[in-house]
C-alpha positions as CSV (number, residue, x, y, z in Angstrom):
1,M,-7.9,22.9,33.8
2,A,-9.2,20.6,36.3
3,A,-12.8,20.9,35.0
4,S,-11.7,20.4,31.4
5,S,-9.9,17.2,32.6
6,A,-13.2,16.1,34.5
7,G,-15.2,16.7,31.1
8,V,-12.8,14.5,29.1
9,E,-12.8,11.8,31.6
10,Q,-16.6,11.9,31.7
11,A,-16.9,11.8,27.8
12,V,-14.4,8.8,27.6
13,A,-16.4,7.1,30.5
14,A,-19.5,7.6,28.3
15,L,-17.7,6.1,25.1
16,G,-17.1,3.0,27.3
17,R,-20.7,2.3,27.6
18,M,-21.7,2.7,23.9
19,T,-22.5,0.0,21.7
20,V,-20.6,-0.4,18.2
21,G,-23.4,1.3,16.4
22,Q,-23.3,4.2,18.7
23,L,-19.5,4.5,18.4
24,R,-19.8,4.5,14.7
25,E,-22.2,7.4,14.8
26,K,-20.0,9.4,17.3
27,Y,-17.1,8.8,14.9
28,L,-19.0,10.3,12.1
29,E,-19.8,13.3,14.4
30,L,-16.3,13.9,15.6
31,F,-14.4,13.0,12.4
32,G,-16.6,14.1,9.9
33,E,-16.6,10.9,7.8
34,P,-18.0,7.6,8.2
35,T,-15.8,4.5,9.5
36,R,-15.7,1.2,8.1
37,S,-14.6,-0.4,11.2
38,G,-16.8,-2.4,13.4
39,N,-14.1,-3.2,16.0
40,R,-15.3,-1.9,19.3
41,D,-11.9,-1.4,20.9
42,F,-10.5,0.4,17.9
43,L,-13.3,2.8,17.7
44,F,-13.2,3.5,21.3
45,K,-9.6,4.1,21.3
46,R,-9.8,6.5,18.2
47,L,-12.8,8.4,19.7
48,A,-11.1,8.7,23.1
49,W,-8.0,10.3,21.5
50,R,-10.2,12.6,19.4
51,V,-12.2,13.8,22.5
52,Q,-8.9,14.5,24.3
53,S,-7.4,16.2,21.2
54,L,-10.2,18.4,20.7
55,A,-10.4,19.4,24.6
56,E,-6.8,19.9,25.1
57,G,-5.4,20.6,21.8
58,T,-2.8,18.8,19.6
59,L,0.9,19.4,19.6
60,S,2.0,22.5,21.4
61,E,3.3,25.3,19.5
62,R,6.8,24.9,20.9
63,A,6.7,21.1,20.0
64,R,5.4,22.2,16.4
65,R,8.3,24.7,16.0
66,R,10.9,22.1,17.2
67,A,9.6,19.6,14.7
68,E,10.0,22.1,11.9
69,E,13.6,22.9,13.0
70,L,14.5,19.3,12.9
71,A,13.2,19.0,9.4
72,R,15.1,21.8,8.1
73,D,18.4,20.7,9.8
74,A,18.2,17.2,8.5
75,D,21.5,15.6,7.5
76,L,21.5,15.8,3.8
77,R,24.1,14.2,1.6
78,T,26.0,16.8,-0.3
79,T,28.2,14.5,-2.3
80,L,27.3,11.5,-4.4
81,P,28.1,8.1,-3.0
82,R,31.0,6.3,-4.5
83,P,30.4,3.5,-7.0
84,P,31.2,0.2,-5.7
85,K,34.8,-1.1,-6.2
86,Q,35.4,-3.4,-9.2
87,P,38.0,-6.3,-9.2
88,S,41.3,-4.8,-10.5
89,D,41.9,-7.6,-12.9
90,G,38.4,-7.1,-14.4
91,A,37.3,-10.6,-13.8
92,K,33.9,-11.1,-12.3
93,T,32.5,-14.2,-10.6
94,V,29.5,-15.4,-12.5
95,T,27.0,-17.9,-11.1
96,A,24.6,-20.0,-13.2
97,P,22.2,-22.8,-12.2
98,A,23.4,-26.3,-13.1
99,P,22.2,-27.6,-16.5
100,G,18.6,-29.0,-16.3
101,A,18.0,-27.8,-12.7
102,T,15.2,-25.5,-11.9
103,A,14.7,-22.9,-9.2
104,H,12.4,-25.2,-7.3
105,D,14.6,-28.2,-7.5
106,R,15.2,-29.0,-3.7
107,L,16.3,-32.6,-4.4
108,P,19.8,-34.2,-4.7
109,I,20.8,-35.4,-8.0
110,A,19.6,-38.7,-9.4
111,G,21.5,-41.6,-8.0
112,T,21.8,-40.2,-4.4
113,V,20.6,-42.5,-1.6
114,L,18.7,-40.7,1.1
115,T,19.1,-42.5,4.5
116,R,17.4,-42.2,7.8
117,K,16.9,-44.2,11.0
118,Y,13.4,-44.6,12.0
119,R,12.3,-46.6,15.0
120,G,15.4,-48.6,15.1
121,R,15.7,-49.7,11.4
122,Q,17.7,-47.9,8.6
123,V,15.5,-46.5,5.7
124,E,17.1,-46.0,2.4
125,A,15.5,-44.3,-0.6
126,K,17.2,-43.9,-3.9
127,V,16.6,-40.6,-5.9
128,L,15.6,-41.6,-9.5
129,P,15.4,-39.1,-12.4
130,N,11.5,-39.3,-12.1
131,G,10.8,-40.7,-8.7
132,F,12.2,-42.5,-5.7
133,E,13.0,-46.2,-5.1
134,Y,12.3,-47.7,-1.8
135,E,12.4,-51.5,-1.1
136,G,12.2,-52.3,-4.8
137,Q,9.2,-50.2,-5.4
138,V,9.0,-46.7,-7.2
139,Y,7.3,-43.9,-5.7
140,R,6.4,-40.5,-7.4
141,S,7.4,-38.4,-4.1
142,L,9.3,-38.4,-1.1
143,S,6.2,-38.0,1.0
144,A,4.9,-41.3,-0.5
145,V,8.1,-43.0,0.6
146,A,7.8,-41.6,4.0
147,K,4.1,-42.7,4.2
148,A,5.1,-46.2,3.0
149,V,7.6,-46.3,5.9
150,T,5.6,-44.7,8.8
151,G,2.0,-45.6,7.8
152,S,1.0,-42.0,8.2
153,H,1.3,-38.8,6.2
154,W,4.8,-37.0,6.5
155,N,6.4,-34.3,4.6
156,G,9.0,-36.2,2.6
157,H,11.6,-33.5,2.7
158,L,11.2,-33.1,6.6
159,F,11.3,-36.9,7.1
160,F,14.6,-37.3,5.3
161,G,16.1,-34.0,6.7
162,L,16.3,-32.1,3.5
163,T,14.6,-28.9,4.7
164,A,16.5,-25.9,6.1
165,G,16.8,-26.1,9.9
166,S,16.1,-29.8,10.1
167,R,18.6,-32.7,10.4
168,S,21.3,-32.7,7.6
169,A,20.7,-35.5,5.0
170,K,23.1,-38.3,5.2
């Protein structure tokens, strides 16, 4: 067994000195099919495993029998699952989107005033049906308002705290 182990170690060491092209040729030789991979580490690991597998065998017969035994004794359900319970009065809760709302609508309703303190001053933007009002001027997006306030590009939802995980809108 020690001689076999030394041979495997030598073969793996030889793989470590091969180029990607040589590893691809060795892959074709050992697996009987070409590889599309050009990743040297992947090829080395696959080939080292294959060399060891061919030298020492795969699963032992005992391990193979145990795997088959476990597969036969799998916990199989012998009865059907119960259907989910329905409310006793027959009433169901129905949810529906608000009229005119879309699935992508992340903004508050028109008329809402979004506020935020920025560099010591209070910033207020009013949500309009088709835009946002800030200091008497109408902007098409919250990002445009945030840029007017800060002078640099900001995500408007993030700036006013309307995104999940950010500050809550006031």
